[in-house]
C-alpha positions as CSV (number, residue, x, y, z in Angstrom):
1,M,-10.8,-16.5,-12.4
2,E,-13.5,-14.3,-13.7
3,G,-15.1,-11.1,-12.4
4,V,-14.3,-9.9,-8.9
5,D,-13.1,-13.4,-7.8
6,R,-9.7,-12.5,-9.3
7,W,-9.3,-9.7,-6.8
8,I,-10.2,-11.7,-3.6
9,P,-6.9,-13.6,-3.0
10,Y,-3.9,-11.8,-1.5
11,S,-0.9,-11.2,-3.6
12,A,2.7,-10.7,-2.4
13,M,2.1,-7.0,-2.4
14,T,-1.3,-7.1,-0.6
15,N,-0.9,-9.8,2.0
16,P,-0.8,-8.1,5.4
17,G,0.8,-11.1,7.1
18,R,1.8,-10.2,10.7
19,H,0.4,-6.7,10.3
20,A,-3.2,-7.9,9.8
21,S,-4.2,-6.8,13.4
22,A,-3.0,-3.3,12.7
23,I,-5.0,-3.1,9.5
24,A,-8.1,-4.5,11.2
25,V,-8.3,-1.4,13.5
26,L,-8.2,1.2,10.6
27,P,-11.4,3.1,9.9
28,T,-13.6,1.9,7.1
29,E,-14.6,5.4,5.9
30,V,-12.7,6.4,2.8
31,G,-12.1,10.0,4.0
32,A,-10.7,8.9,7.3
33,L,-8.3,6.4,5.5
34,I,-7.2,9.1,3.2
35,Q,-6.2,11.3,6.1
36,I,-4.2,8.5,7.6
37,I,-2.2,7.5,4.5
38,Q,-1.9,10.7,2.6
39,G,1.8,11.5,2.4
40,V,2.8,8.1,3.9
41,L,2.1,5.7,1.1
42,V,5.2,5.1,-1.0
43,D,5.4,3.1,-4.2
44,A,7.2,-0.2,-3.9
45,L,9.7,0.8,-6.6
46,A,10.4,4.1,-4.9
47,A,11.0,2.3,-1.6
48,S,13.7,0.1,-3.1
49,P,16.9,0.3,-1.1
50,D,18.9,-0.1,-4.3
51,Q,17.4,3.0,-5.9
52,P,16.8,6.1,-3.7
53,L,13.8,8.3,-4.4
54,V,16.0,11.1,-5.8
55,E,17.2,8.8,-8.6
56,I,13.7,7.7,-9.5
57,A,12.1,11.2,-9.5
58,P,14.5,14.0,-8.7
59,D,11.6,16.5,-9.0
60,W,9.7,15.1,-6.0
């Protein structure tokens, strides 16, 4: 795939699956989205149950 076409399909990390309806009601304005997710978004590695956050970055 070339250009933006490579970003269109969902991946395992981006497919909303059963949560698509919850995402559909989110605001489309960037500032409003930032207010919602700031402090909530967690890296997939950091969320791993096998490796607690303190072991990944003890200075958090």
